C-alpha positions in Angstrom: -81.7 49.5 -33.9 -78.7 47.5 -33.4 -78.0 45.5 -36.0 -76.6 42.3 -35.1 -72.7 41.5 -36.4 -72.9 38.7 -39.4 -70.2 36.1 -38.4 -69.1 34.7 -41.9 -68.5 31.0 -41.3 -64.6 29.8 -41.7 -63.4 28.3 -44.7 -62.4 25.3 -45.4 -58.5 26.2 -45.5 -58.4 28.6 -42.3 -59.9 25.5 -40.4 -57.5 23.2 -41.8 -54.3 25.6 -40.9 -55.3 25.8 -37.3 -56.3 22.6 -37.1 -53.3 20.9 -38.1 -50.6 23.2 -36.4 -51.0 21.8 -33.2 -50.0 18.7 -34.2 -47.2 19.6 -36.0 -46.1 21.1 -32.8 -46.7 17.6 -31.2 -44.9 15.6 -33.8 -41.9 17.9 -33.6 -41.9 17.7 -29.7 -41.6 13.8 -29.8 -39.3 13.7 -32.7 -36.9 16.3 -30.1 -37.4 13.8 -27.4 -37.2 10.8 -29.4 -33.6 12.6 -30.3 -32.4 13.2 -26.7 -33.5 9.7 -25.8 -31.5 8.4 -28.5 -28.6 10.4 -27.7 -28.6 9.7 -24.0 -28.3 5.8 -24.8 -25.7 6.3 -27.0 -23.3 8.7 -24.3 -24.4 5.6 -22.0 -23.4 2.9 -23.7 -20.7 4.0 -25.9 -18.4 6.2 -24.3 -15.7 5.8 -26.2 -17.5 7.8 -28.4 -17.4 10.6 -27.2 -15.0 10.4 -24.3 -12.5 9.1 -26.6 -8.9 11.2 -24.9 -10.1 9.5 -21.4 -11.6 6.1 -21.9 -9.3 4.8 -24.5 -5.8 6.6 -25.1 -4.1 3.9 -26.6 -6.4 2.6 -29.2 -7.4 6.4 -29.9 -4.7 7.5 -31.6 -3.0 3.8 -32.8 -4.1 5.0 -36.7 -3.7 8.2 -36.2 0.3 8.6 -35.7 3.4 7.0 -37.1 4.4 3.4 -35.6 7.9 4.7 -35.1 6.9 7.7 -32.6 5.9 6.9 -29.4 2.6 7.6 -27.5 3.9 9.7 -23.9 1.4 9.9 -20.7 3.3 11.0 -18.0 2.1 11.1 -14.2 3.1 13.3 -11.5 0.8 13.0 -8.7 3.3 13.0 -6.3 6.8 14.8 -5.3 8.8 12.1 -4.9 7.4 9.7 -7.6 7.5 10.8 -11.3 6.1 8.0 -14.3 6.5 8.4 -17.9 5.1 5.5 -19.5 5.9 5.3 -23.5 3.6 2.9 -25.8 5.3 2.3 -28.9 4.0 1.8 -32.3 4.2 -2.2 -31.3 1.6 -1.9 -28.6 -1.4 -4.1 -29.5 -4.9 -2.9 -29.0 -6.0 -3.5 -25.9 -9.2 -5.6 -27.0 -7.0 -8.2 -28.3 -5.3 -11.2 -26.9 -2.0 -10.0 -25.4 1.5 -11.5 -27.6 1.8 -15.3 -26.0 5.5 -14.9 -24.1 5.1 -11.2 -22.5 8.4 -10.4 -21.1 9.2 -8.0 -18.3 12.8 -6.7 -18.9 13.7 -4.0 -15.6 16.9 -2.6 -14.3 17.8 0.2 -11.4 19.7 3.1 -11.9 21.6 5.8 -9.4 22.3 7.9 -12.3 23.2 8.4 -16.0 26.9 7.2 -15.2 25.3 4.0 -13.7 25.4 1.9 -17.2 29.2 1.7 -16.5 32.5 2.3 -18.1 35.9 0.6 -18.4 39.2 2.0 -16.5 41.3 -0.4 -17.0 42.2 -1.6 -21.0 39.7 1.2 -22.4 38.3 4.1 -21.3 34.5 2.7 -22.9 31.7 4.9 -21.6 28.2 3.1 -21.8 25.2 4.9 -22.1 21.0 4.3 -22.2 21.3 4.0 -25.5 23.6 1.3 -25.7 21.2 -0.5 -23.0 18.4 0.0 -25.6 20.8 -1.7 -28.4 21.3 -4.8 -26.1 18.0 -5.5 -26.5 17.2 -5.0 -29.8 20.0 -7.2 -30.4 18.1 -9.7 -28.5 15.4 -10.5 -30.9 12.7 -11.0 -29.6 9.8 -9.8 -30.8 9.0 -6.1 -29.8 5.6 -6.9 -29.4 6.5 -9.3 -26.4 8.5 -6.9 -24.6 7.8 -4.3 -22.0 10.5 -2.3 -20.1 11.0 -0.9 -16.8 13.7 1.2 -15.4 13.7 3.0 -12.1 16.0 5.9 -11.3 16.6 7.7 -7.9 18.3 10.7 -9.9 15.7 13.3 -11.5 18.1 14.4 -14.0 18.6 10.8 -14.9 15.2 10.8 -15.4 14.5 13.7 -17.8 17.4 11.9 -19.8 16.0 8.7 -20.2 12.7 10.4 -21.1 14.3 12.3 -24.0 16.1 9.1 -25.2 13.1 7.3 -25.4 10.7 10.3 -27.5 13.7 10.8 -30.0 14.0 7.3 -30.6 12.6 5.5 -33.6 11.5 1.6 -34.1 12.0 0.9 -30.3 12.3 -3.1 -29.3 9.3 -2.6 -26.9 5.5 -2.3 -26.7 5.7 -0.2 -23.7 8.1 1.5 -21.6 8.2 3.3 -18.2 11.0 5.4 -16.5 9.8 5.8 -13.0 11.8 8.6 -10.4 11.5 7.2 -6.7 14.3 9.0 -5.0 13.6 6.8 -1.8 11.1 4.5 -0.2 9.4 5.3 3.2 11.3 4.6 6.2 14.3 3.9 4.0 17.0 6.3 5.9 18.7 7.4 2.1 18.4 6.9 -1.3 20.5 4.8 -4.0 22.8 7.1 -3.8 26.2 7.2 -5.3 28.1 6.4 -1.9 25.7 3.1 -2.0 26.8 1.8 -5.1 30.8 1.9 -4.3 29.3 0.0 -1.3 28.7 -2.8 -3.4 32.1 -4.6 -3.5 32.9 -3.6 0.2 33.9 -6.4 2.7 32.1 -4.7 5.5 29.3 -7.2 5.8 27.5 -3.6 7.6 27.5 -1.7 5.1 26.8 -4.2 2.6 24.0 -6.1 4.2 22.1 -2.0 4.8 22.8 -1.6 1.0 21.4 -5.3 0.0 18.6 -4.4 1.9 17.9 -1.3 0.3 18.2 -2.4 -3.0 15.7 -5.3 -2.1 12.9 -2.7 -1.3 13.6 -0.8 -4.5 13.4 -4.5 -6.7 10.4 -5.4 -5.2 9.1 -1.9 -5.7 9.4 -1.6 -9.7 8.7 -5.5 -10.3 5.0 -5.6 -8.2 4.3 -1.6 -10.1 5.4 -3.1 -13.5 3.6 -7.0 -13.3 0.7 -6.7 -15.5 -1.8 -10.0 -15.6 -0.1 -10.6 -19.2 3.6 -10.6 -18.1 4.4 -14.1 -18.1 8.9 -14.2 -17.6 10.3 -11.1 -16.0 14.1 -10.7 -16.4 16.0 -8.7 -14.3 19.6 -7.0 -16.0 22.1 -4.9 -14.0 22.3 -1.4 -15.7 26.7 -2.2 -16.3 26.3 -5.6 -17.7 27.5 -4.4 -21.3 27.6 -7.5 -23.3 24.7 -10.4 -23.5 25.3 -13.2 -25.0 23.2 -13.7 -28.8 19.8 -15.8 -28.2 20.2 -15.2 -24.2 16.5 -14.0 -23.5 15.0 -16.5 -26.2 17.2 -19.2 -24.3 15.8 -18.0 -20.8 11.8 -17.8 -21.8 11.8 -21.2 -23.7 13.4 -23.0 -20.1 10.8 -20.6 -18.1 8.0 -22.1 -20.2 8.7 -25.2 -19.7 5.6 -26.6 -17.8 6.0 -27.2 -14.1 4.9 -31.1 -14.2 7.7 -31.9 -17.5 10.7 -33.9 -16.2 13.5 -32.0 -16.9 16.5 -34.6 -16.0 17.6 -34.6 -19.5 18.8 -30.9 -19.0 19.7 -30.9 -15.4 23.6 -31.6 -15.0 23.6 -33.1 -11.0 26.1 -31.2 -8.9 26.5 -32.6 -5.2 27.2 -29.3 -2.9 26.7 -31.2 0.6 28.1 -30.3 3.0 30.5 -33.4 4.5 29.9 -34.2 8.4 33.3 -34.6 8.3 34.8 -31.2 7.4 36.0 -29.2 10.2 35.4 -25.9 7.9 33.1 -23.4 10.4 30.1 -21.3 8.7 30.6 -17.4 8.5 28.6 -15.1 9.0 27.4 -15.2 5.3 26.5 -18.4 5.7 23.8 -20.8 7.4 24.8 -22.9 10.3 22.0 -25.5 9.5 20.2 -24.7 5.9 19.5 -27.5 3.9 17.8 -27.6 0.7 15.4 -29.8 -0.9 18.3 -31.6 -2.8 20.7 -32.0 -0.7 18.3 -33.3 2.3 17.1 -35.4 0.0 20.4 -36.9 -0.3 21.2 -36.8 3.3 18.0 -38.7 3.6 19.5 -41.7 2.2 22.6 -41.7 4.5 25.3 -41.3 1.9 27.0 -39.0 0.7 28.2 -38.3 -2.8 31.6 -37.2 -4.0 31.9 -37.2 -7.3 30.2 -35.3 -10.0 27.9 -36.7 -12.6 25.0 -36.1 -15.0 23.4 -39.1 -14.9 20.2 -39.1 -12.6 20.3 -42.1 -9.9 17.7 -43.3 -7.7 19.7 -41.3 -5.3 19.4 -38.2 -6.9 16.6 -36.2 -6.2 14.4 -35.3 -8.9 14.6 -31.7 -10.4 12.3 -29.0 -8.7 10.7 -27.4 -12.0 12.6 -24.1 -13.2 11.6 -20.7 -11.8 14.6 -19.2 -11.3 17.8 -18.9 -14.0 20.7 -17.1 -14.2 24.3 -17.4 -15.5 28.0 -16.6 -15.1 29.0 -12.9 -14.7 32.8 -11.6 -15.6 34.1 -8.4 -15.6 37.8 -7.5 -16.9 39.9 -9.3 -13.8 37.2 -11.5 -12.3 35.8 -14.6 -14.1 33.0 -15.2 -11.2 32.1 -11.1 -10.7 29.1 -12.2 -9.4 29.6 -14.2 -6.1 26.1 -14.2 -5.0 25.1 -17.3 -7.2 26.3 -20.2 -5.5 25.2 -23.9 -4.5 26.4 -25.5 -1.0 25.9 -23.8 2.3 29.6 -24.0 3.5 32.3 -21.1 3.6 32.3 -19.5 -0.2 36.0 -19.3 -1.4 38.0 -15.9 -2.0 39.0 -15.1 -5.8 42.5 -16.4 -4.9 41.1 -19.7 -3.3 38.9 -20.0 -6.3 41.1 -19.4 -8.7 43.1 -22.5 -7.3 39.9 -24.4 -7.2 39.7 -24.0 -10.7 43.3 -24.8 -11.9 43.1 -28.3 -9.5 44.6 -27.1 -6.6 43.4 -28.6 -3.5 42.7 -26.8 -0.2 41.7 -27.8 3.4 38.8 -28.1 4.0 37.6 -27.2 0.5 35.0 -30.3 0.7 32.7 -28.2 3.1 32.6 -25.1 0.8 30.1 -23.6 -1.5 30.5 -23.8 -4.9 30.9 -21.0 -7.1 29.5 -21.2 -11.0 32.4 -21.6 -12.2 32.8 -25.0 -10.6 29.2 -25.8 -11.0 29.4 -25.4 -15.0 32.6 -27.4 -15.4 32.4 -29.6 -18.1 28.4 -29.1 -19.0 27.3 -28.2 -22.3 25.4 -25.0 -23.2 21.9 -27.2 -23.6 22.6 -28.0 -19.9 21.4 -26.4 -16.9 22.8 -26.8 -13.2 21.1 -26.3 -9.6 21.8 -23.4 -7.6 20.7 -22.5 -4.1 21.2 -18.8 -4.5 21.7 -16.7 -7.5 22.6 -13.0 -8.0 21.0 -10.5 -9.8 23.5 -9.0 -13.1 21.5 -11.3 -14.9 18.4 -13.2 -13.7 15.3 -14.7 -15.4 12.0 -15.3 -12.8 9.1 -17.2 -13.8 6.4 -14.1 -12.9 3.8 -16.8 -11.7 6.1 -16.8 -8.6 6.4 -13.0 -8.1 2.2 -13.2 -8.6 2.1 -16.1 -5.4 4.6 -13.8 -3.1 8.1 -14.1 -4.2 9.9 -11.4 -3.1 13.5 -10.3 -3.1 13.9 -10.2 0.5 15.2 -7.2 2.6 16.3 -8.7 5.3 18.4 -12.4 6.2 15.9 -14.7 5.8 17.7 -17.8 6.7 17.6 -18.7 9.9 15.4 -16.2 11.5 13.2 -15.8 14.7 10.5 -14.5 15.4 11.4 -10.5 15.8 15.1 -11.3 15.0 16.9 -11.3 12.1 18.1 -14.6 10.3 21.9 -15.4 8.9 22.1 -15.4 5.4 19.9 -14.6 2.1 19.1 -10.7 2.0 18.5 -9.6 -1.6 19.0 -12.6 -4.2 20.6 -14.5 -2.4 17.0 -15.3 -0.1 14.8 -15.4 -3.5 15.8 -19.3 -3.9 15.2 -19.6 -0.4 11.7 -19.0 -0.7 11.5 -20.2 -4.2 12.3 -23.8 -3.0 9.3 -23.7 0.2 7.1 -22.9 -2.8 8.0 -25.8 -5.0 10.6 -23.8 -7.3 14.2 -24.6 -8.4 16.5 -22.5 -9.5 19.4 -22.9 -11.8 22.2 -21.5 -14.1 23.1 -21.9 -17.1 25.9 -24.3 -18.2 28.2 -24.3 -21.1 29.8 -21.1 -23.0 26.9 -18.4 -21.5 27.9 -15.5 -19.6 27.6 -11.6 -19.4 30.4 -9.3 -19.5 30.3 -6.7 -16.5 31.7 -2.9 -16.6 34.5 -2.6 -13.9 33.1 0.5 -12.6 
């Protein structure tokens, strides 16, 4: 006879264990899900915690590296364009307000020889390191300075990078070295042959050279111009001496509001071309181009022949300061940069200019354009004089003009017609033509302000 098996009832302890086990697993699952959700939200809302090296490279290492060691970032996306960016210990956090009066210093070079040398009175040779020292001696706060250097030589590109990487206490917060051997549709690079053409009297060669330089300048300025930059200073690589306080003076003048009257610092020099003059414009000067200032004088029906610094009803109100330059000299020329002038007549040769400055009167001189040496005669260091064209040895440009469309014209902009080139105004000489059309003026520093240029 089969007896029914006896099944004893479960004890209370085993019942509670089997009942609680699923609940415990369920709690662990919920906890894991909550952790995953929290982790996902954190990754989405705060990516810099997980991708610091890619999202915020500047701020990630600010407190990890000594201030004297620049951080280097190289970008080689194209065989014909190399870029190396340096962030020094003076760089500000990307989340902070940019420094006031942020100034961008720009220079272009062919190679390591572009920094200049002397061949007459000495055998002095300058380097990229000397250039950096000149910027340091200007005394601007390093936090307020950015630097842009463009070269067409790959060896020079490497040399400049090594110089900055091994330097300490650099006088700027950010620097970018660019290797650009050529631009599209450019027949050749800014080679040493083109460097030799800078003093040629051959109009065709000189024009071709300056068209190339204009394009390269435009590339560098547009590439380096960030929204925070307020002032741009162009320096020739072979300008070996800058007067103390030059950068501060340029920034000071460039910071004057556009609506402020500046008659008290502008010395008026009449450069209108007299109708009685028999001098004919040369190929480098437009036949009929009248600036805002000279046209205002012409509208009165009167011609002034004397220089005066006292404003009158006949003198036009000066335009707000947009561009500033200053006299440059080398071992043999007191007006080295002949691309800066006022007036639209023939530009005198060096021998003629020397005679004019010594008080010698020459036939037709009333209608000639005036050089910086003539324009600043009798001025003080606090005064400025209006120009119709500027050179590029040392040139200040208000950054907002560049944002509004001011460029170095890569063609003769003055006197252009549809489908044909104009008569004048290539590269720096066309800047003022454009700036005045935009409502801004060009000026030179008066008095003793001057730069010194290498002779080779």
